[in-house]
N, CA, C and O of each residue as an XYZ file, in Angstrom:
360
protein
N     -47.473    -88.555     34.058
C     -48.093    -87.472     34.360
C     -48.814    -87.663     35.442
O     -49.505    -88.681     35.475
N     -48.829    -86.934     36.345
C     -49.919    -86.757     37.474
C     -51.166    -86.387     37.385
O     -51.238    -86.228     36.166
N     -52.448    -86.074     37.888
C     -53.547    -85.728     37.652
C     -53.191    -84.106     37.895
O     -53.080    -83.771     36.716
N     -52.985    -83.105     38.528
C     -53.096    -81.437     38.247
C     -52.287    -81.472     36.747
O     -52.835    -80.580     36.100
N     -51.728    -81.803     36.298
C     -51.091    -81.833     34.798
C     -51.070    -82.093     33.718
O     -50.348    -81.781     32.771
N     -52.525    -83.149     33.951
C     -53.471    -83.873     32.983
C     -54.425    -82.851     32.511
O     -54.539    -82.697     31.295
N     -55.160    -82.097     33.365
C     -56.576    -81.463     33.570
C     -55.634    -79.703     33.043
O     -56.438    -78.801     32.809
N     -54.254    -79.345     32.901
C     -53.952    -78.291     32.573
C     -54.727    -77.638     31.174
O     -55.231    -78.277     30.251
N     -54.671    -76.619     31.287
C     -55.527    -75.778     30.356
C     -54.424    -74.763     29.711
O     -53.828    -73.914     30.374
N     -54.229    -75.005     28.180
C     -53.155    -73.971     27.964
C     -53.519    -72.827     28.267
O     -54.515    -72.542     28.932
N     -52.343    -71.721     27.564
C     -53.312    -70.197     27.607
C     -54.247    -70.321     26.359
O     -55.426    -70.186     26.685
N     -54.095    -70.495     25.290
C     -54.696    -70.054     24.391
C     -56.232    -70.254     24.405
O     -57.159    -69.490     24.135
N     -56.152    -72.321     25.058
C     -57.807    -72.464     25.742
C     -58.314    -71.504     26.352
O     -59.423    -70.974     26.287
N     -57.143    -71.260     27.138
C     -58.126    -70.129     28.703
C     -58.855    -68.887     27.834
O     -60.046    -68.584     27.917
N     -57.717    -68.160     26.868
C     -58.506    -67.182     26.331
C     -59.835    -67.556     25.669
O     -60.922    -66.979     25.676
N     -59.409    -68.729     25.076
C     -60.647    -69.030     24.158
C     -61.886    -69.091     24.919
O     -62.812    -68.289     24.797
N     -61.860    -69.830     25.507
C     -63.310    -70.240     27.324
C     -63.670    -68.780     27.465
O     -64.849    -68.429     27.509
N     -62.412    -67.708     27.553
C     -62.730    -66.688     28.152
C     -63.977    -65.900     27.237
O     -65.006    -65.325     27.589
N     -63.390    -66.156     25.961
C     -64.378    -65.292     24.565
C     -65.104    -65.604     24.887
O     -65.639    -64.825     25.676
N     -65.900    -67.034     24.644
C     -66.667    -67.441     24.474
C     -67.600    -67.295     25.217
O     -68.685    -66.932     24.761
N     -67.412    -67.554     26.629
C     -68.569    -66.999     27.746
C     -68.714    -65.705     27.479
O     -69.833    -65.303     27.162
N     -67.643    -64.826     27.551
C     -68.449    -63.345     27.384
C     -69.484    -63.173     25.769
O     -70.374    -62.332     25.643
N     -69.135    -64.042     24.832
C     -69.672    -63.760     24.192
C     -71.499    -64.056     23.804
O     -72.293    -63.620     22.970
N     -71.553    -65.189     25.116
C     -73.109    -65.723     25.019
C     -73.763    -64.060     25.772
O     -74.990    -63.975     25.735
N     -73.254    -63.232     26.199
C     -74.058    -61.699     26.229
C     -73.792    -60.495     25.566
O     -73.571    -59.357     25.978
N     -73.866    -61.025     24.373
C     -73.715    -60.578     23.525
C     -75.365    -59.540     22.732
O     -75.260    -58.741     21.802
N     -75.870    -59.675     23.003
C     -77.212    -58.921     22.788
C     -76.549    -57.568     24.518
O     -76.153    -56.448     24.197
N     -76.554    -57.699     25.042
C     -76.543    -57.010     25.936
C     -75.121    -55.234     25.564
O     -75.199    -54.006     25.543
N     -73.699    -56.684     25.292
C     -72.886    -55.825     24.981
C     -73.453    -54.813     23.589
O     -73.088    -53.642     23.486
N     -74.185    -55.333     22.793
C     -74.888    -54.199     21.476
C     -75.247    -53.463     21.903
O     -74.664    -52.385     21.787
N     -76.703    -53.586     22.842
C     -77.561    -52.510     23.528
C     -76.574    -51.377     23.932
O     -76.704    -50.204     23.582
N     -75.307    -51.998     24.919
C     -73.986    -50.866     25.601
C     -73.897    -49.964     24.908
O     -74.216    -48.784     25.050
N     -73.123    -50.905     23.538
C     -71.995    -49.871     22.836
C     -73.462    -49.115     22.101
O     -73.461    -47.899     21.910
N     -74.433    -49.800     21.801
C     -75.410    -48.425     20.537
C     -75.718    -47.791     21.659
O     -75.476    -46.611     21.407
N     -76.056    -47.858     22.604
C     -76.448    -46.119     24.026
C     -74.987    -45.153     23.928
O     -74.799    -43.952     24.122
N     -74.256    -46.045     23.613
C     -73.046    -45.178     24.013
C     -73.127    -44.477     23.146
O     -73.079    -43.276     23.413
N     -73.298    -44.929     21.598
C     -72.865    -43.942     20.479
C     -74.398    -42.797     20.187
O     -74.462    -41.680     19.673
N     -75.234    -43.499     20.649
C     -76.713    -42.568     21.670
C     -76.424    -41.530     21.799
O     -76.664    -40.494     21.178
N     -75.713    -41.840     22.892
C     -75.463    -40.750     24.074
C     -74.267    -39.715     23.556
O     -74.194    -38.508     23.786
N     -73.436    -40.468     22.861
C     -72.070    -39.514     22.723
C     -72.894    -38.822     20.910
O     -72.477    -37.675     20.749
N     -73.746    -39.210     19.829
C     -73.896    -38.323     18.996
C     -75.121    -37.177     20.169
O     -75.438    -36.072     19.729
N     -75.602    -37.587     21.418
C     -76.492    -36.271     21.504
C     -75.881    -35.275     21.813
O     -76.111    -34.131     21.421
N     -74.792    -35.739     22.773
C     -73.928    -34.568     23.401
C     -72.675    -33.895     22.366
O     -72.177    -32.909     22.909
N     -72.067    -34.204     21.022
C     -71.468    -34.187     20.099
C     -72.596    -32.885     19.332
O     -72.069    -31.797     19.098
N     -73.943    -33.049     19.016
C     -74.860    -32.396     18.463
C     -75.193    -30.845     18.861
O     -75.370    -29.787     18.258
N     -75.177    -31.332     20.295
C     -75.280    -29.592     20.723
C     -74.224    -28.319     21.148
O     -73.744    -27.924     22.210
N     -74.140    -27.928     19.815
C     -72.972    -27.132     19.802
C     -73.532    -25.671     19.260
O     -74.236    -25.659     18.250
N     -73.227    -24.512     19.907
C     -73.819    -23.558     19.275
C     -72.328    -22.615     18.380
O     -71.221    -22.380     18.865
N     -72.745    -22.322     17.259
C     -71.158    -21.731     16.451
C     -71.984    -20.008     16.546
O     -73.097    -20.048     16.023
N     -71.684    -18.882     16.994
C     -71.730    -17.717     16.301
C     -70.653    -17.177     15.341
O     -69.530    -16.813     15.687
N     -71.258    -17.175     13.802
C     -70.807    -16.311     12.612
C     -71.168    -15.550     12.561
O     -72.379    -15.334     12.604
N     -70.061    -14.527     12.409
C     -70.372    -12.691     11.880
C     -70.070    -12.740     10.390
O     -69.222    -13.322      9.713
N     -70.972    -12.000     10.157
C     -70.165    -11.619      8.647
C     -71.824    -10.857      7.398
O     -73.055    -10.864      7.375
N     -71.023    -10.504      6.863
C     -72.467     -9.612      5.793
C     -72.809    -10.256      4.511
O     -71.964    -10.663      3.714
N     -74.070    -10.331      4.351
C     -74.665    -11.020      3.265
C     -75.310    -10.493      2.557
O     -76.465    -10.199      2.864
N     -74.765    -10.189      1.335
C     -74.877     -9.791     -0.312
C     -76.725    -10.443     -0.710
O     -77.186    -11.584     -0.753
N     -77.225     -9.338     -0.891
C     -78.947     -9.401     -1.253
C     -79.079     -8.607     -2.451
O     -78.937     -7.387     -2.377
N     -79.275     -9.037     -3.282
C     -80.504     -8.062     -4.768
C     -81.414     -7.355     -3.747
O     -82.206     -7.662     -2.856
N     -80.752     -5.928     -4.497
C     -82.266     -4.862     -3.995
C     -82.545     -4.659     -5.404
O     -81.778     -4.690     -6.366
N     -84.253     -4.364     -5.314
C     -84.821     -4.178     -6.690
C     -85.190     -2.461     -6.251
O     -85.115     -1.882     -5.167
N     -85.610     -1.985     -7.630
C     -85.954     -0.444     -7.583
C     -87.612     -0.702     -7.534
O     -87.895     -1.727     -8.153
N     -88.540     -0.166     -7.071
C     -90.036     -0.635     -7.584
C     -90.323      1.071     -7.314
O     -90.070      1.728     -6.304
N     -90.809      1.413     -8.326
C     -91.425      3.537     -8.713
C     -92.492      2.863     -9.114
O     -92.592      1.660     -9.356
N     -93.709      4.159     -9.202
C     -95.168      4.098     -9.839
C     -95.174      4.424    -11.001
O     -94.241      5.023    -11.536
N     -96.391      4.026    -11.658
C     -95.850      4.323    -13.006
C     -97.189      5.755    -13.472
O     -97.395      6.192    -14.604
N     -97.707      6.075    -12.501
C     -98.394      7.317    -12.446
C     -97.970      7.370    -10.974
O     -97.391      6.571    -10.238
N     -98.584      8.882    -10.777
C     -98.322      9.700     -9.117
C     -99.625     10.127     -8.733
O    -100.379     10.340     -9.682
N    -100.093     10.310     -7.586
C    -100.638     10.124     -7.046
C    -100.464     10.256     -5.378
O     -99.410     10.240     -4.742
N    -102.188     10.427     -4.749
C    -101.556      9.918     -3.203
C    -102.588      8.269     -2.967
O    -103.640      7.836     -3.438
N    -101.667      7.827     -2.085
C    -101.884      6.215     -1.665
C    -103.034      6.131     -1.021
O    -103.357      6.707      0.018
N    -103.856      5.133     -1.902
C    -105.595      5.358     -0.742
C    -105.821      3.636      0.027
O    -106.777      3.214      0.677
N    -104.626      2.992     -0.340
C    -105.082      1.531     -0.046
C    -103.280      0.671      0.162
O    -102.392      1.293     -0.420
N    -102.987     -0.159      0.646
C    -101.852     -1.172     -0.192
C    -102.772     -2.301      0.555
O    -103.655     -2.504      1.389
N    -101.867     -2.883     -0.406
C    -102.611     -4.602     -0.771
C    -101.498     -5.657      0.041
O    -101.853     -6.748      0.487
N    -100.411     -5.245      0.121
C     -99.492     -6.108      0.400
C     -98.962     -6.002      2.108
O     -99.225     -4.869      2.511
N     -98.437     -6.679      2.978
C     -97.732     -5.798      4.002
C     -96.189     -6.695      3.896
O     -95.936     -7.567      3.064
N     -95.345     -6.232      4.912
C     -94.294     -5.682      4.877
C     -93.424     -6.935      5.166
O     -93.115     -7.196      6.329
N     -92.995     -7.771      4.055
C     -92.229     -9.296      4.296
C     -92.489     -9.862      3.477
O     -91.661    -10.605      2.950
N     -94.727     -9.660      2.680
C     -94.655    -10.765      1.808
C     -93.856    -10.979      0.559
O     -93.035    -10.103      0.288
N     -93.984    -12.163     -0.364
C     -93.194    -11.941     -1.182
C     -94.425    -11.208     -2.579
O     -95.597    -10.890     -2.378
N     -93.846    -11.137     -3.602
C     -94.853     -9.832     -4.173
C     -93.744    -11.587     -5.326
O     -92.910    -12.483     -5.189
N     -95.083    -10.648     -6.726
C     -94.733    -10.938     -7.782
C     -94.738    -10.218     -8.747
O     -95.259     -9.141     -8.459
N     -94.325    -10.291    -10.045
C     -94.553     -9.438    -11.284
C     -95.502     -9.094    -11.283
O     -96.215     -9.774    -10.545
N     -96.242     -7.924    -11.991
C     -97.377     -7.200    -12.492
C     -98.439     -7.223    -11.710
O     -99.613     -6.981    -11.991
N     -97.709     -7.684    -10.209
C     -99.265     -7.142     -8.731
C     -99.756     -6.549     -8.281
O     -98.907     -5.785     -7.822
N    -100.598     -6.247     -8.004
C    -100.892     -4.535     -8.006
C    -100.652     -4.755     -6.431
O    -101.077     -5.705     -5.772
N     -99.705     -3.429     -5.863
C     -99.358     -2.998     -4.810
C     -99.932     -2.145     -3.876
O    -100.023     -2.285     -2.656
N    -100.246     -1.392     -4.478
C    -101.417     -0.045     -3.591
C    -102.459      0.379     -4.291
O    -102.694     -0.059     -5.417
N    -103.025      1.072     -3.834
C    -104.414      1.768     -4.868
C    -104.251      2.800     -5.100
O    -104.179      3.239     -3.953
N    -104.063      3.992     -5.996
C    -103.572      5.442     -6.012
C    -105.059      6.630     -5.720
O    -104.880      7.848     -5.696
């Protein structure tokens, strides 16, 4: 056996050495992978979706219990009210 053949590494040993050297930088690789997923997540969630359709909603009839002129209104447009709440003063 000559000296060059004595220290020749097999391909499996070369792969193992290459892989071991790359694993020394695993924190850097982890940060790079994490940064990739963060950028991908931000870019993929900024989509605008436009949908056209009809929304069904319940309608309720409101009627006065007596007739007269309205003196003052106690609620505003869009305000939620509960049952038996006074809405206007006649």
